[in-house]
C-alpha positions in Angstrom: -61.7 366.1 103.4 -63.4 369.4 103.4 -64.7 370.9 106.6 -68.4 370.2 107.4 -70.6 372.4 109.6 -73.0 370.9 112.0 -76.1 371.3 109.8 -74.3 369.4 106.9 -73.1 366.7 109.3 -76.6 366.2 110.7 -78.1 366.1 107.3 -75.5 363.5 106.2 -76.3 361.5 109.4 -80.0 361.7 108.8 -79.7 360.5 105.2 -78.0 357.3 106.4 -80.0 356.7 109.6 -83.6 358.0 109.9 -83.7 357.0 113.7 -80.8 358.9 115.1 -81.7 361.6 117.7 -80.0 364.8 116.8 -79.6 367.5 119.4 -78.3 370.9 118.1 -76.6 373.4 120.5 -75.6 376.7 119.1 -75.7 380.4 119.8 -76.9 381.1 116.3 -80.7 381.4 116.6 -81.0 382.1 112.9 -80.0 378.6 112.1 -83.1 377.1 113.7 -84.9 377.0 110.4 -81.9 375.5 108.5 -81.7 372.5 110.9 -85.4 371.5 110.3 -84.3 369.4 107.3 -82.1 367.3 109.5 -85.2 366.5 111.8 -83.4 367.3 115.1 -84.7 365.8 118.4 -84.1 369.2 120.0 -82.6 372.6 119.4 -80.9 374.4 122.3 -79.5 377.9 122.4 -76.2 378.6 124.0 -75.3 379.1 126.8 -77.0 375.9 127.9 -77.4 375.3 131.5 -76.3 371.9 132.8 -79.8 371.1 134.1 -81.3 371.9 130.7 -78.8 369.6 129.0 -79.3 366.9 131.5 -83.1 367.0 131.0 -82.6 366.7 127.2 -80.2 363.8 127.5 -82.4 362.1 130.0 -85.3 362.3 127.7 -83.2 360.8 124.8 -82.0 358.0 127.1 -85.6 357.3 128.3 -86.8 357.1 124.7 -84.0 354.9 123.6 -84.4 352.5 126.6 -88.0 351.9 126.2 -89.3 349.3 123.7 -91.9 351.7 122.4 -92.3 353.9 119.5 -91.4 357.6 119.5 -94.1 359.3 117.6 -93.9 362.9 116.2 -95.2 365.2 113.5 -93.3 367.1 110.9 -95.6 369.7 109.5 -98.6 367.5 108.7 -96.7 364.2 108.4 -96.9 361.6 111.2 -93.5 359.8 111.7 -92.3 357.2 114.2 -89.1 355.8 115.5 -88.4 352.6 117.3 -87.2 353.8 120.6 -84.5 351.0 120.7 -83.0 352.5 117.6 -82.4 355.9 119.2 -78.8 356.4 120.4 -77.4 359.0 122.7 -73.7 359.8 123.0 -72.1 361.9 125.8 -72.0 365.6 125.1 -68.9 367.7 124.9 -69.9 370.4 127.4 -68.6 373.9 127.1 -68.8 375.8 130.4 -70.0 379.4 130.0 -68.9 382.0 132.6 -72.4 383.6 132.3 -74.3 380.7 133.9 
């Protein structure tokens, strides 16, 4: 199987599941516009501080635990997700010596 970068993986996930929350963490700021097609929940630049990651994951968990709709806009298009359909998996945390 050929290697797949994060953007291609997220786009593949998004094509199969419109409700998945995707969080990008990278030190490549130039990719911020490339990931828009995958409709990420959040884009974070490395190095990520533990408290920032914790806030992002808490927000994702809150959204997924509530029985409400998560409403957002992409350009001028209104979109919604059923919060119960949003899933959060534990992160693989890389510790940066610069934090």
